[in-house]
NUMAR-305090 format. One record per residue: residue in three letters; chain; x, y, z of N, C-alpha, C, O in turn. Coordinates in nm, 4 decimals, always signed. Layout:
// NUMAR-305090
+------+-------+----------+----------+----------+----------+----------+----------+----------+----------+----------+----------+----------+----------+
! resn ! chain !      nc1 !      nc2 !      nc3 !     cac1 !     cac2 !     cac3 !      cc1 !      cc2 !      cc3 !      oc1 !      oc2 !      oc3 !
+------+-------+----------+----------+----------+----------+----------+----------+----------+----------+----------+----------+----------+----------+
!  ALA !     A !        X !        Y !        Z !        X !        Y !        Z !        X !        Y !        Z !        X !        Y !        Z !
...
+------+-------+----------+----------+----------+----------+----------+----------+----------+----------+----------+----------+----------+----------+
// end
This chain:
// NUMAR-305090
+------+-------+----------+----------+----------+----------+----------+----------+----------+----------+----------+----------+----------+----------+
! resn ! chain !      nc1 !      nc2 !      nc3 !     cac1 !     cac2 !     cac3 !      cc1 !      cc2 !      cc3 !      oc1 !      oc2 !      oc3 !
+------+-------+----------+----------+----------+----------+----------+----------+----------+----------+----------+----------+----------+----------+
!  MET !     A !  +1.5196 !  -2.6313 !  +0.4891 !  +1.4151 !  -2.5481 !  +0.4339 !  +1.4062 !  -2.5767 !  +0.2835 !  +1.5074 !  -2.5764 !  +0.2134 !
!  SER !     A !  +1.2852 !  -2.6010 !  +0.2355 !  +1.2662 !  -2.6313 !  +0.0939 !  +1.2768 !  -2.5032 !  +0.0106 !  +1.2750 !  -2.3923 !  +0.0639 !
!  ILE !     A !  +1.2878 !  -2.5210 !  -0.1190 !  +1.2967 !  -2.4064 !  -0.2098 !  +1.1691 !  -2.3227 !  -0.2021 !  +1.1752 !  -2.1998 !  -0.2025 !
!  SER !     A !  +1.0548 !  -2.3884 !  -0.1951 !  +0.9267 !  -2.3188 !  -0.1867 !  +0.9171 !  -2.2356 !  -0.0582 !  +0.8719 !  -2.1211 !  -0.0614 !
!  GLU !     A !  +0.9592 !  -2.2927 !  +0.0532 !  +0.9568 !  -2.2205 !  +0.1806 !  +1.0511 !  -2.1006 !  +0.1751 !  +1.0192 !  -1.9931 !  +0.2258 !
!  ARG !     A !  +1.1653 !  -2.1197 !  +0.1141 !  +1.2640 !  -2.0110 !  +0.1007 !  +1.2066 !  -1.8979 !  +0.0145 !  +1.2212 !  -1.7804 !  +0.0483 !
!  GLU !     A !  +1.1415 !  -1.9334 !  -0.0963 !  +1.0801 !  -1.8327 !  -0.1829 !  +0.9698 !  -1.7571 !  -0.1098 !  +0.9579 !  -1.6354 !  -0.1242 !
!  ASP !     A !  +0.8887 !  -1.8289 !  -0.0310 !  +0.7835 !  -1.7642 !  +0.0479 !  +0.8431 !  -1.6645 !  +0.1462 !  +0.7924 !  -1.5535 !  +0.1622 !
!  LYS !     A !  +0.9500 !  -1.7047 !  +0.2112 !  +1.0160 !  -1.6173 !  +0.3088 !  +1.0724 !  -1.4925 !  +0.2409 !  +1.0579 !  -1.3817 !  +0.2925 !
!  VAL !     A !  +1.1359 !  -1.5101 !  +0.1269 !  +1.1922 !  -1.3970 !  +0.0526 !  +1.0806 !  -1.3022 !  +0.0083 !  +1.0957 !  -1.1803 !  +0.0172 !
!  ASN !     A !  +0.9687 !  -1.3575 !  -0.0394 !  +0.8558 !  -1.2744 !  -0.0822 !  +0.7956 !  -1.1969 !  +0.0344 !  +0.7617 !  -1.0795 !  +0.0193 !
!  LYS !     A !  +0.7819 !  -1.2603 !  +0.1499 !  +0.7279 !  -1.1918 !  +0.2675 !  +0.8215 !  -1.0812 !  +0.3137 !  +0.7758 !  -0.9736 !  +0.3523 !
!  GLU !     A !  +0.9506 !  -1.1060 !  +0.3102 !  +1.0477 !  -1.0035 !  +0.3472 !  +1.0402 !  -0.8855 !  +0.2515 !  +1.0494 !  -0.7703 !  +0.2942 !
!  ARG !     A !  +1.0236 !  -0.9129 !  +0.1234 !  +1.0118 !  -0.8074 !  +0.0221 !  +0.8862 !  -0.7242 !  +0.0473 !  +0.8907 !  -0.6013 !  +0.0417 !
!  GLU !     A !  +0.7745 !  -0.7909 !  +0.0748 !  +0.6500 !  -0.7204 !  +0.1036 !  +0.6628 !  -0.6340 !  +0.2285 !  +0.6142 !  -0.5210 !  +0.2313 !
!  LEU !     A !  +0.7275 !  -0.6863 !  +0.3303 !  +0.7464 !  -0.6109 !  +0.4539 !  +0.8337 !  -0.4881 !  +0.4305 !  +0.8050 !  -0.3804 !  +0.4827 !
!  ARG !     A !  +0.9388 !  -0.5040 !  +0.3530 !  +1.0264 !  -0.3913 !  +0.3203 !  +0.9475 !  -0.2834 !  +0.2449 !  +0.9591 !  -0.1648 !  +0.2758 !
!  LEU !     A !  +0.8681 !  -0.3246 !  +0.1468 !  +0.7867 !  -0.2306 !  +0.0703 !  +0.6857 !  -0.1612 !  +0.1609 !  +0.6621 !  -0.0412 !  +0.1471 !
!  PHE !     A !  +0.6266 !  -0.2353 !  +0.2526 !  +0.5310 !  -0.1794 !  +0.3486 !  +0.5947 !  -0.0664 !  +0.4286 !  +0.5374 !  +0.0421 !  +0.4388 !
!  PHE !     A !  +0.7131 !  -0.0908 !  +0.4856 !  +0.7795 !  +0.0111 !  +0.5670 !  +0.8278 !  +0.1285 !  +0.4829 !  +0.8217 !  +0.2427 !  +0.5285 !
!  GLU !     A !  +0.8751 !  +0.1037 !  +0.3626 !  +0.9159 !  +0.2129 !  +0.2749 !  +0.7972 !  +0.3018 !  +0.2414 !  +0.8093 !  +0.4242 !  +0.2374 !
!  THR !     A !  +0.6835 !  +0.2398 !  +0.2176 !  +0.5632 !  +0.3165 !  +0.1867 !  +0.5213 !  +0.4008 !  +0.3062 !  +0.4878 !  +0.5182 !  +0.2905 !
!  LEU !     A !  +0.5228 !  +0.3427 !  +0.4247 !  +0.4844 !  +0.4166 !  +0.5452 !  +0.5769 !  +0.5349 !  +0.5706 !  +0.5316 !  +0.6413 !  +0.6129 !
!  GLU !     A !  +0.7043 !  +0.5173 !  +0.5457 !  +0.8000 !  +0.6250 !  +0.5683 !  +0.7781 !  +0.7420 !  +0.4735 !  +0.8127 !  +0.8556 !  +0.5061 !
!  ASN !     A !  +0.7215 !  +0.7157 !  +0.3578 !  +0.7083 !  +0.8194 !  +0.2553 !  +0.5712 !  +0.8839 !  +0.2464 !  +0.5479 !  +0.9656 !  +0.1574 !
!  ILE !     A !  +0.4796 !  +0.8491 !  +0.3366 !  +0.3465 !  +0.9097 !  +0.3314 !  +0.3344 !  +1.0167 !  +0.4398 !  +0.3985 !  +1.0079 !  +0.5444 !
!  PRO !     A !  +0.2520 !  +1.1168 !  +0.4136 !  +0.2286 !  +1.2187 !  +0.5169 !  +0.1470 !  +1.1593 !  +0.6318 !  +0.0866 !  +1.0529 !  +0.6177 !
!  GLN !     A !  +0.1460 !  +1.2284 !  +0.7444 !  +0.0715 !  +1.1799 !  +0.8611 !  -0.0788 !  +1.1778 !  +0.8358 !  -0.1489 !  +1.0901 !  +0.8861 !
!  LEU !     A !  -0.1282 !  +1.2730 !  +0.7587 !  -0.2702 !  +1.2809 !  +0.7266 !  -0.2874 !  +1.2548 !  +0.5779 !  -0.2277 !  +1.3232 !  +0.4948 !
!  ILE !     A !  -0.3677 !  +1.1574 !  +0.5453 !  -0.3911 !  +1.1222 !  +0.4057 !  -0.5270 !  +1.1791 !  +0.3661 !  -0.6302 !  +1.1372 !  +0.4187 !
!  ASP !     A !  -0.5267 !  +1.2753 !  +0.2726 !  -0.6517 !  +1.3386 !  +0.2332 !  -0.6871 !  +1.3155 !  +0.0862 !  -0.7841 !  +1.3720 !  +0.0357 !
!  THR !     A !  -0.6087 !  +1.2331 !  +0.0184 !  -0.6392 !  +1.1974 !  -0.1196 !  -0.6174 !  +1.0474 !  -0.1381 !  -0.5431 !  +0.9844 !  -0.0629 !
!  TRP !     A !  -0.6828 !  +0.9921 !  -0.2386 !  -0.6693 !  +0.8497 !  -0.2680 !  -0.5272 !  +0.8199 !  -0.3119 !  -0.4718 !  +0.8898 !  -0.3968 !
!  ASP !     A !  -0.4682 !  +0.7164 !  -0.2541 !  -0.3339 !  +0.6734 !  -0.2905 !  -0.3377 !  +0.5242 !  -0.3228 !  -0.3345 !  +0.4400 !  -0.2331 !
!  GLU !     A !  -0.3444 !  +0.4933 !  -0.4505 !  -0.3580 !  +0.3538 !  -0.4929 !  -0.2405 !  +0.2681 !  -0.4475 !  -0.2598 !  +0.1534 !  -0.4072 !
!  ASN !     A !  -0.1188 !  +0.3222 !  -0.4536 !  -0.0016 !  +0.2455 !  -0.4099 !  -0.0086 !  +0.2133 !  -0.2616 !  +0.0300 !  +0.1041 !  -0.2201 !
!  LEU !     A !  -0.0569 !  +0.3065 !  -0.1819 !  -0.0725 !  +0.2819 !  -0.0390 !  -0.1752 !  +0.1722 !  -0.0149 !  -0.1534 !  +0.0827 !  +0.0667 !
!  TRP !     A !  -0.2872 !  +0.1793 !  -0.0861 !  -0.3917 !  +0.0774 !  -0.0740 !  -0.3363 !  -0.0603 !  -0.1081 !  -0.3546 !  -0.1555 !  -0.0321 !
!  ILE !     A !  -0.2692 !  -0.0710 !  -0.2213 !  -0.2149 !  -0.1993 !  -0.2663 !  -0.1130 !  -0.2533 !  -0.1672 !  -0.1056 !  -0.3741 !  -0.1448 !
!  THR !     A !  -0.0350 !  -0.1646 !  -0.1083 !  +0.0689 !  -0.2056 !  -0.0146 !  +0.0118 !  -0.2530 !  +0.1182 !  +0.0633 !  -0.3479 !  +0.1773 !
!  LEU !     A !  -0.0937 !  -0.1882 !  +0.1657 !  -0.1436 !  -0.2156 !  +0.3004 !  -0.2590 !  -0.3145 !  +0.3078 !  -0.2694 !  -0.3894 !  +0.4049 !
!  VAL !     A !  -0.3455 !  -0.3163 !  +0.2074 !  -0.4708 !  -0.3909 !  +0.2178 !  -0.4637 !  -0.5230 !  +0.1425 !  -0.4264 !  -0.5286 !  +0.0254 !
!  GLU !     A !  -0.5008 !  -0.6291 !  +0.2136 !  -0.5092 !  -0.7620 !  +0.1529 !  -0.6404 !  -0.7756 !  +0.0758 !  -0.6419 !  -0.8154 !  -0.0407 !
!  LYS !     A !  -0.7525 !  -0.7412 !  +0.1446 !  -0.8837 !  -0.7466 !  +0.0803 !  -0.9829 !  -0.6687 !  +0.1644 !  -0.9557 !  -0.6321 !  +0.2788 !
!  MET !     A !  -1.0994 !  -0.6444 !  +0.1044 !  -1.2089 !  -0.5797 !  +0.1762 !  -1.3367 !  -0.6541 !  +0.1425 !  -1.3654 !  -0.6806 !  +0.0257 !
!  GLU !     A !  -1.4134 !  -0.6877 !  +0.2456 !  -1.5401 !  -0.7580 !  +0.2276 !  -1.6540 !  -0.6657 !  +0.2671 !  -1.6506 !  -0.6016 !  +0.3721 !
!  VAL !     A !  -1.7546 !  -0.6601 !  +0.1815 !  -1.8739 !  -0.5792 !  +0.2077 !  -1.9904 !  -0.6749 !  +0.2282 !  -2.0163 !  -0.7611 !  +0.1442 !
!  SER !     A !  -2.0602 !  -0.6596 !  +0.3396 !  -2.1718 !  -0.7492 !  +0.3692 !  -2.3055 !  -0.6787 !  +0.3444 !  -2.3112 !  -0.5566 !  +0.3294 !
!  HIS !     A !  -2.4109 !  -0.7571 !  +0.3405 !  -2.5443 !  -0.7047 !  +0.3127 !  -2.5998 !  -0.6178 !  +0.4253 !  -2.6966 !  -0.5450 !  +0.4036 !
!  ASP !     A !  -2.5415 !  -0.6234 !  +0.5440 !  -2.5911 !  -0.5465 !  +0.6584 !  -2.5205 !  -0.4118 !  +0.6744 !  -2.5118 !  -0.3575 !  +0.7845 !
!  LYS !     A !  -2.4705 !  -0.3591 !  +0.5628 !  -2.4051 !  -0.2274 !  +0.5580 !  -2.2801 !  -0.2212 !  +0.6451 !  -2.2506 !  -0.1187 !  +0.7066 !
!  MET !     A !  -2.2085 !  -0.3305 !  +0.6491 !  -2.0808 !  -0.3348 !  +0.7189 !  -1.9732 !  -0.3783 !  +0.6195 !  -2.0000 !  -0.4567 !  +0.5284 !
!  CYS !     A !  -1.8541 !  -0.3281 !  +0.6372 !  -1.7433 !  -0.3781 !  +0.5563 !  -1.6264 !  -0.4057 !  +0.6497 !  -1.6086 !  -0.3394 !  +0.7519 !
!  THR !     A !  -1.5487 !  -0.5039 !  +0.6121 !  -1.4305 !  -0.5414 !  +0.6889 !  -1.3101 !  -0.5271 !  +0.5984 !  -1.3059 !  -0.5826 !  +0.4885 !
!  VAL !     A !  -1.2115 !  -0.4513 !  +0.6463 !  -1.0870 !  -0.4330 !  +0.5736 !  -0.9835 !  -0.5242 !  +0.6378 !  -0.9604 !  -0.5176 !  +0.7585 !
!  PHE !     A !  -0.9216 !  -0.6091 !  +0.5571 !  -0.8191 !  -0.7014 !  +0.6037 !  -0.6840 !  -0.6494 !  +0.5556 !  -0.6580 !  -0.6418 !  +0.4355 !
!  PHE !     A !  -0.5994 !  -0.6141 !  +0.6505 !  -0.4676 !  -0.5620 !  +0.6168 !  -0.3669 !  -0.6756 !  +0.6028 !  -0.3854 !  -0.7839 !  +0.6584 !
!  LYS !     A !  -0.2615 !  -0.6498 !  +0.5288 !  -0.1613 !  -0.7513 !  +0.5025 !  -0.0854 !  -0.7942 !  +0.6278 !  -0.0245 !  -0.9012 !  +0.6296 !
!  ASN !     A !  -0.0885 !  -0.7113 !  +0.7332 !  -0.0207 !  -0.7487 !  +0.8571 !  -0.1060 !  -0.8361 !  +0.9480 !  -0.0645 !  -0.8702 !  +1.0588 !
!  GLY !     A !  -0.2274 !  -0.8730 !  +0.9003 !  -0.3127 !  -0.9619 !  +0.9782 !  -0.4226 !  -0.8903 !  +1.0551 !  -0.5134 !  -0.9561 !  +1.1060 !
!  VAL !     A !  -0.4176 !  -0.7595 !  +1.0652 !  -0.5200 !  -0.6825 !  +1.1367 !  -0.6417 !  -0.6683 !  +1.0473 !  -0.6293 !  -0.6529 !  +0.9258 !
!  SER !     A !  -0.7607 !  -0.6736 !  +1.1087 !  -0.8826 !  -0.6464 !  +1.0335 !  -0.9637 !  -0.5424 !  +1.1108 !  -0.9619 !  -0.5383 !  +1.2338 !
!  VAL !     A !  -1.0345 !  -0.4587 !  +1.0353 !  -1.1155 !  -0.3522 !  +1.0935 !  -1.2537 !  -0.3570 !  +1.0302 !  -1.2669 !  -0.3599 !  +0.9079 !
!  GLU !     A !  -1.3560 !  -0.3578 !  +1.1140 !  -1.4929 !  -0.3583 !  +1.0655 !  -1.5492 !  -0.2161 !  +1.0738 !  -1.5360 !  -0.1487 !  +1.1760 !
!  VAL !     A !  -1.6120 !  -0.1719 !  +0.9647 !  -1.6598 !  -0.0343 !  +0.9541 !  -1.8019 !  -0.0343 !  +0.9007 !  -1.8335 !  -0.1065 !  +0.8062 !
!  GLY !     A !  -1.8863 !  +0.0461 !  +0.9607 !  -2.0210 !  +0.0633 !  +0.9087 !  -2.0190 !  +0.1570 !  +0.7889 !  -1.9439 !  +0.2545 !  +0.7854 !
!  ILE !     A !  -2.1029 !  +0.1257 !  +0.6911 !  -2.1087 !  +0.2109 !  +0.5714 !  -2.2485 !  +0.2635 !  +0.5495 !  -2.2726 !  +0.3369 !  +0.4536 !
+------+-------+----------+----------+----------+----------+----------+----------+----------+----------+----------+----------+----------+----------+
// end
């Protein structure tokens, strides 16, 4: 395994650990904006001209939502 591959693996493990720590510390119902939760869970969000947006989560799941 190269140094770059090892660093990538360590970074992914760190992100996964942070993801689970964040999930453990949030209430079941989220009724206020939580920037740390957003940063931890969401990779990106795309808004299209047809009033649809797609949220891409860091775990690979994507969800399309009408706006």
